[in-house]
C-alpha positions as CSV (number, residue, x, y, z in Angstrom):
1,M,-11.5,2.3,5.0
2,Y,-9.0,1.8,7.8
3,N,-8.3,-1.8,8.4
4,R,-6.7,-2.1,11.9
5,K,-5.7,-5.8,11.5
6,R,-4.0,-5.3,8.2
7,F,-2.1,-2.3,9.5
8,A,-0.9,-4.2,12.6
9,T,0.3,-7.1,10.4
10,K,2.2,-4.7,8.1
11,Y,3.7,-2.8,11.1
12,S,4.7,-6.0,12.8
13,L,6.4,-7.3,9.7
14,F,8.2,-4.0,9.2
15,V,9.5,-4.0,12.9
16,I,10.7,-7.6,12.6
17,C,12.6,-6.8,9.3
18,Y,14.1,-3.7,10.8
19,L,15.3,-5.5,13.9
20,L,16.8,-8.3,11.8
21,F,18.6,-5.8,9.6
22,V,20.0,-3.9,12.7
23,I,21.1,-7.1,14.4
24,C,22.7,-8.5,11.3
25,S,24.4,-5.3,10.3
26,N,26.0,-4.9,13.7
27,A,27.1,-8.6,13.8
28,V,28.5,-8.7,10.3
29,R,30.3,-5.3,10.0
30,A,30.6,-4.8,6.2
31,Q,34.0,-5.6,4.8
32,S,33.3,-4.7,1.2
33,V,30.9,-2.7,-0.8
34,A,30.0,-3.2,-4.5
35,Y,27.9,-1.3,-7.0
36,Y,26.5,-3.0,-10.1
37,P,25.3,0.1,-12.1
38,W,23.5,-1.7,-15.0
39,N,21.4,-3.7,-12.6
40,G,21.1,-1.0,-10.0
41,L,22.4,-3.2,-7.2
42,L,24.3,-2.1,-4.1
43,A,26.0,-5.0,-2.3
44,I,27.4,-5.1,1.2
45,S,29.6,-8.2,2.1
46,T,31.4,-9.8,4.9
47,K,35.1,-10.3,4.3
48,P,35.3,-11.7,0.7
49,T,38.8,-13.1,1.1
50,R,37.6,-15.7,3.6
51,A,36.8,-19.2,2.4
52,V,33.0,-18.6,2.9
53,W,31.4,-15.1,3.0
54,A,28.0,-13.5,2.9
55,D,26.6,-10.9,0.6
56,A,23.4,-8.7,0.9
57,R,22.2,-6.9,-2.2
58,F,19.7,-4.1,-2.4
59,Q,18.0,-2.8,-5.5
60,T,18.5,0.9,-6.0
61,N,16.8,1.6,-9.3
62,T,13.2,1.7,-8.0
63,L,11.3,3.9,-5.6
64,F,9.2,1.3,-3.8
65,G,7.5,-0.9,-6.4
66,S,9.9,-3.9,-6.4
67,L,12.6,-3.1,-3.8
68,S,14.2,-6.6,-3.9
69,T,16.8,-7.7,-1.4
70,E,19.1,-10.7,-2.1
71,L,20.9,-12.6,0.6
72,L,23.6,-14.8,-0.6
73,A,26.4,-17.1,0.7
74,F,29.5,-17.6,-1.4
75,A,32.5,-19.9,-1.2
76,N,35.8,-19.0,-2.8
77,V,36.9,-21.5,-5.3
78,K,40.3,-20.0,-6.2
79,Q,42.2,-16.9,-5.1
80,T,45.4,-15.4,-6.5
81,E,47.0,-12.0,-6.0
82,T,45.0,-10.5,-8.9
83,T,41.9,-12.7,-9.2
84,Q,39.2,-14.4,-7.1
85,F,36.7,-17.0,-8.3
86,Y,33.7,-17.8,-6.2
87,A,30.3,-19.6,-6.4
88,G,27.2,-19.7,-4.2
89,G,23.5,-19.1,-3.9
90,G,20.8,-17.4,-2.0
91,V,17.3,-16.1,-1.8
92,R,15.6,-12.9,-3.2
93,F,13.1,-11.2,-0.9
94,N,10.7,-8.3,-1.5
95,F,10.0,-6.8,2.0
96,V,8.6,-3.5,0.7
97,G,6.3,-5.2,-1.8
98,K,4.9,-7.4,0.9
99,L,4.5,-4.5,3.3
100,A,2.7,-2.4,0.7
101,G,0.4,-5.2,-0.3
102,Q,1.8,-5.3,-3.9
103,T,2.7,-9.0,-3.6
104,S,1.5,-11.9,-1.5
105,R,4.9,-13.5,-1.2
106,L,7.9,-12.4,0.8
107,V,10.2,-14.7,-1.1
108,E,10.5,-13.9,-4.8
109,G,12.8,-16.7,-5.8
110,Y,16.2,-18.3,-5.6
111,L,19.5,-17.8,-7.3
112,L,22.8,-19.4,-7.9
113,G,25.9,-17.4,-8.7
114,V,29.4,-17.8,-10.1
115,G,31.7,-14.9,-10.4
116,T,35.1,-13.4,-10.5
117,R,36.7,-10.4,-9.0
118,L,39.7,-8.9,-10.8
119,K,42.2,-6.6,-9.0
120,P,43.6,-4.6,-11.9
121,F,45.6,-2.0,-10.0
122,K,48.8,-3.2,-8.4
123,E,49.0,-0.3,-6.0
124,H,45.3,-0.5,-5.0
125,R,44.3,-4.2,-4.7
126,N,41.2,-3.2,-2.7
127,V,39.6,-1.7,-5.8
128,Q,38.2,-4.6,-7.8
129,I,36.0,-5.3,-10.9
130,A,33.3,-7.9,-10.5
131,F,31.6,-10.0,-13.1
132,E,28.9,-12.6,-12.2
133,L,26.5,-15.0,-13.9
134,A,23.5,-15.7,-11.7
135,P,20.6,-17.9,-12.8
136,F,17.4,-16.9,-11.0
137,V,14.3,-19.0,-10.6
138,E,10.9,-17.8,-9.3
139,H,9.6,-19.2,-6.0
140,N,7.4,-21.7,-7.8
141,F,10.2,-22.9,-10.1
142,K,8.0,-22.2,-13.2
143,S,10.2,-19.6,-14.8
144,G,13.5,-17.9,-14.4
145,I,16.2,-15.8,-16.1
146,L,20.0,-15.7,-16.4
147,K,21.2,-12.5,-14.8
148,S,24.6,-11.1,-15.3
149,N,26.2,-8.5,-12.9
150,F,29.1,-6.2,-13.8
151,G,30.4,-3.7,-11.3
152,V,33.0,-2.1,-9.1
153,V,34.0,-3.4,-5.6
154,Y,35.9,-1.7,-2.8
155,V,37.3,-4.1,-0.1
156,F,38.1,-2.5,3.3
157,K,41.3,-3.5,4.9
């Protein structure tokens, strides 16, 4: 049967998430994009050469079942001409799962991250290779995993 109240709640949550996404994307203006193929993550970041930068990651290896989104903040620990070391943390959300009624929680959990970006091509320093270790803990802090990310990054000039 059609449940009007449930539909209104889902629709309202969708509209709020969409508006936040539009506002944030216009305010941030992506400065780099990364793809982590083994984890199926697409990342869009603010300028990663700044002391502190933000990163939004979207899961791409699922249709709608667990379309997780990670919002992270990183701080650069050390930068050289060919390497960048950083650390930070963030929150993993599941907007689609919440909208579809597959999960009762919007927040799936929390993660920390340490990583490095290598710039192996002298002529093309904006093409980078990223490696990260990211411990993840569920929202209730009862279990977690150690994730690793390995991918390719392109930094816009």
